[in-house]
Legacy VTK file of the C-alpha trace (Angstrom):
# vtk DataFile Version 3.0
C-alpha trace
ASCII
DATASET POLYDATA
POINTS 234 float
-18.462 -0.322 -19.964
-16.675 2.999 -20.199
-15.013 3.174 -23.395
-13.784 6.462 -23.679
-10.843 7.922 -22.061
-10.817 11.381 -19.965
-8.664 13.683 -21.105
-7.869 15.145 -17.613
-8.847 14.641 -14.054
-7.704 12.114 -12.024
-8.479 9.109 -14.015
-6.174 10.948 -16.331
-3.265 11.592 -13.887
-3.642 7.603 -12.571
-3.520 6.264 -16.397
-0.309 8.829 -17.256
1.350 7.851 -13.511
0.556 4.479 -14.629
2.015 4.399 -18.229
5.192 6.465 -16.719
5.874 3.274 -14.279
5.008 0.290 -16.490
8.034 1.752 -19.056
10.411 1.809 -16.612
9.768 -1.796 -15.490
10.218 -2.833 -19.238
13.242 -1.791 -18.928
14.309 -4.445 -15.839
13.541 -7.240 -18.126
16.547 -7.225 -20.227
18.462 -5.560 -17.225
18.293 -8.986 -15.763
18.435 -10.758 -18.696
14.623 -12.147 -18.593
13.678 -11.721 -21.847
15.350 -11.724 -25.775
14.126 -9.708 -28.769
10.799 -8.018 -28.127
9.371 -10.997 -26.242
7.458 -10.414 -22.725
5.612 -8.023 -20.721
4.577 -6.043 -18.208
1.131 -4.667 -17.699
-0.791 -2.936 -14.651
-4.583 -2.249 -13.550
-5.802 0.918 -13.463
-8.753 1.433 -10.873
-11.222 3.007 -11.851
-12.212 6.235 -10.662
-15.367 7.917 -10.453
-17.762 5.192 -11.270
-15.295 4.490 -14.170
-14.258 0.944 -14.711
-10.363 -0.537 -14.043
-8.412 -0.182 -17.436
-4.817 -2.239 -17.977
-1.906 -0.489 -18.791
0.575 -2.471 -21.237
3.561 -2.363 -23.683
2.449 -3.028 -27.571
2.894 -6.007 -29.848
6.473 -6.433 -31.288
7.923 -2.993 -30.363
11.866 -2.944 -29.450
12.616 -2.547 -25.771
14.359 0.501 -26.981
11.653 2.358 -27.977
9.706 1.529 -24.796
8.525 4.980 -23.336
5.475 5.960 -21.714
3.798 7.381 -25.173
4.281 4.143 -26.174
2.168 2.457 -23.717
-1.243 1.204 -24.517
-4.273 1.380 -22.541
-6.882 -1.612 -22.892
-10.185 -2.440 -20.864
-10.321 -5.404 -18.887
-12.134 -7.264 -21.773
-8.863 -7.075 -23.718
-10.055 -4.199 -26.135
-7.934 -0.980 -27.146
-8.591 2.211 -25.421
-5.728 4.316 -26.371
-2.341 4.300 -27.890
-0.694 3.968 -31.194
0.042 0.293 -31.701
-1.607 -2.949 -30.814
-1.675 -4.120 -27.298
0.602 -7.294 -26.926
-0.292 -10.359 -27.811
-0.362 -11.713 -23.918
-3.342 -8.978 -23.416
-6.334 -10.677 -23.417
-4.578 -13.327 -20.746
-3.839 -10.502 -18.570
-7.388 -8.987 -18.615
-8.772 -12.383 -17.647
-6.599 -12.212 -14.547
-7.606 -9.175 -13.739
-11.445 -10.010 -14.196
-10.607 -12.533 -12.030
-8.256 -11.779 -9.442
-9.299 -8.511 -8.209
-6.335 -8.336 -5.550
-3.787 -8.456 -8.485
-2.839 -5.247 -9.366
0.488 -6.154 -11.489
0.836 -9.407 -14.225
4.390 -9.634 -16.174
5.209 -12.530 -18.412
8.890 -13.376 -19.259
10.604 -15.923 -21.862
13.353 -16.790 -18.823
15.648 -19.291 -19.523
15.573 -21.425 -16.853
12.144 -21.149 -15.647
10.895 -21.498 -18.971
12.783 -24.613 -19.143
11.028 -25.888 -16.631
7.873 -25.067 -17.978
8.837 -26.409 -21.562
9.288 -29.795 -18.783
5.950 -29.416 -16.903
7.304 -29.812 -14.218
7.221 -27.552 -11.199
10.003 -25.639 -9.044
10.434 -28.347 -5.774
10.823 -26.202 -2.313
13.509 -26.482 -1.596
15.785 -23.116 -0.950
14.492 -20.874 2.249
14.629 -18.154 -0.661
11.622 -19.730 -2.366
9.279 -20.494 1.725
9.821 -17.064 1.789
8.670 -15.412 -1.439
6.285 -17.964 -2.765
5.331 -20.402 0.092
5.809 -23.756 -1.681
6.689 -25.149 -5.055
6.123 -23.471 -8.488
3.223 -24.642 -9.985
2.508 -25.370 -13.410
-0.254 -24.310 -15.351
-1.746 -26.413 -18.422
-0.768 -25.871 -22.528
-2.963 -22.881 -23.974
-2.615 -21.239 -27.259
-1.613 -17.481 -26.917
-4.028 -14.943 -28.717
-7.058 -15.593 -26.466
-8.304 -15.663 -22.576
-6.713 -19.655 -22.563
-3.778 -18.676 -20.872
-5.124 -16.263 -18.707
-7.899 -18.998 -17.595
-5.065 -21.523 -16.582
-2.888 -18.587 -15.189
-6.339 -18.240 -12.698
-7.083 -21.726 -12.417
-3.285 -22.317 -11.398
-3.124 -19.874 -8.399
-6.952 -19.611 -7.178
-5.952 -20.554 -3.438
-1.912 -21.206 -3.689
0.449 -18.905 -2.053
2.676 -18.961 -5.108
2.446 -15.642 -7.118
4.409 -17.371 -10.220
3.297 -19.853 -12.398
4.705 -21.958 -15.007
2.522 -22.260 -18.540
3.000 -26.368 -19.799
5.442 -25.447 -22.927
5.046 -21.301 -22.447
7.225 -19.739 -20.505
6.596 -17.795 -16.429
3.637 -15.236 -15.874
3.864 -13.340 -12.233
0.909 -11.296 -10.485
1.393 -9.017 -7.467
-0.030 -6.261 -5.680
1.813 -3.620 -8.319
3.361 -4.307 -11.573
6.973 -4.061 -9.345
6.186 -6.965 -6.902
5.286 -8.486 -9.613
8.497 -7.927 -11.930
10.609 -8.281 -8.090
8.725 -11.959 -8.719
9.871 -12.691 -11.978
13.572 -11.900 -11.231
13.342 -14.326 -8.190
12.048 -16.623 -10.249
14.786 -16.860 -12.546
17.127 -17.054 -10.097
15.445 -20.133 -8.022
14.841 -22.008 -11.776
18.538 -21.486 -11.734
19.403 -23.032 -8.665
17.203 -25.573 -8.307
18.636 -26.861 -11.606
22.367 -26.231 -10.715
21.748 -28.134 -7.681
19.882 -31.117 -9.275
23.033 -31.594 -11.404
24.938 -32.137 -8.351
22.319 -34.744 -7.279
18.717 -34.775 -5.078
18.030 -31.305 -3.518
16.848 -31.478 0.259
13.465 -30.963 0.565
12.433 -28.446 3.426
9.544 -29.581 5.894
6.243 -27.879 5.644
5.982 -26.474 9.167
9.756 -24.644 7.874
7.826 -23.665 4.840
5.283 -21.572 6.435
7.504 -20.145 9.182
9.489 -18.864 6.737
6.539 -17.279 4.802
4.831 -16.001 7.497
8.404 -14.348 8.472
9.000 -12.960 5.177
5.716 -11.549 4.390
5.025 -9.924 7.649
8.156 -9.754 9.177
11.302 -8.642 6.727
11.902 -5.255 5.341
10.833 -2.007 6.216
7.198 -1.178 7.762
4.989 1.596 7.534
LINES 1 235
234 0 1 2 3 4 5 6 7 8 9 10 11 12 13 14 15 16 17 18 19 20 21 22 23 24 25 26 27 28 29 30 31 32 33 34 35 36 37 38 39 40 41 42 43 44 45 46 47 48 49 50 51 52 53 54 55 56 57 58 59 60 61 62 63 64 65 66 67 68 69 70 71 72 73 74 75 76 77 78 79 80 81 82 83 84 85 86 87 88 89 90 91 92 93 94 95 96 97 98 99 100 101 102 103 104 105 106 107 108 109 110 111 112 113 114 115 116 117 118 119 120 121 122 123 124 125 126 127 128 129 130 131 132 133 134 135 136 137 138 139 140 141 142 143 144 145 146 147 148 149 150 151 152 153 154 155 156 157 158 159 160 161 162 163 164 165 166 167 168 169 170 171 172 173 174 175 176 177 178 179 180 181 182 183 184 185 186 187 188 189 190 191 192 193 194 195 196 197 198 199 200 201 202 203 204 205 206 207 208 209 210 211 212 213 214 215 216 217 218 219 220 221 222 223 224 225 226 227 228 229 230 231 232 233
């Protein structure tokens, strides 16, 4: 396992660019009211170059969002060990690292304590797919992951076990809060924003009565269109 990061070359450039992106994406969490104080985190995988190992960039633990610039970001290996940075990594680093080790298609992980999604997690209840927006983005309900203690890779194991083979890119970790994954860190942040929106909307709907389910065939059609047709291609 590579433990020394390069001071120049393509891997160095990739790490520095990732630090810039991850710092900017952290600013999106308070902007969308997904976090309070220093809670929450965004990470991005940096693929290895020329035989070097993949690493991840993540925020430091307990540092104010106002202080999170590229220089404040820390770099860890995929076992969660600090390789570069002046601060201790986020307390969720082991969970992020576990996801990257076991889900090679994932390049971004986000954790928030957004109010409505976390309220569903506190109840240990999945969010049913009763909105076309959910069919589009998640391809079905938002599943619940097991209760796990912060500090080791238990949360990461729960995320991987819950989302493997599932179309959802979001999981509600019981009694904790939401984690989202994506092909990029930006995609995972987008998912965190949309997750909170649907969590809120379905909650409000249930105050008025029982939401109407969507047939699976329609969910499948919505998901296929959104994932393969919607937006600008190429």
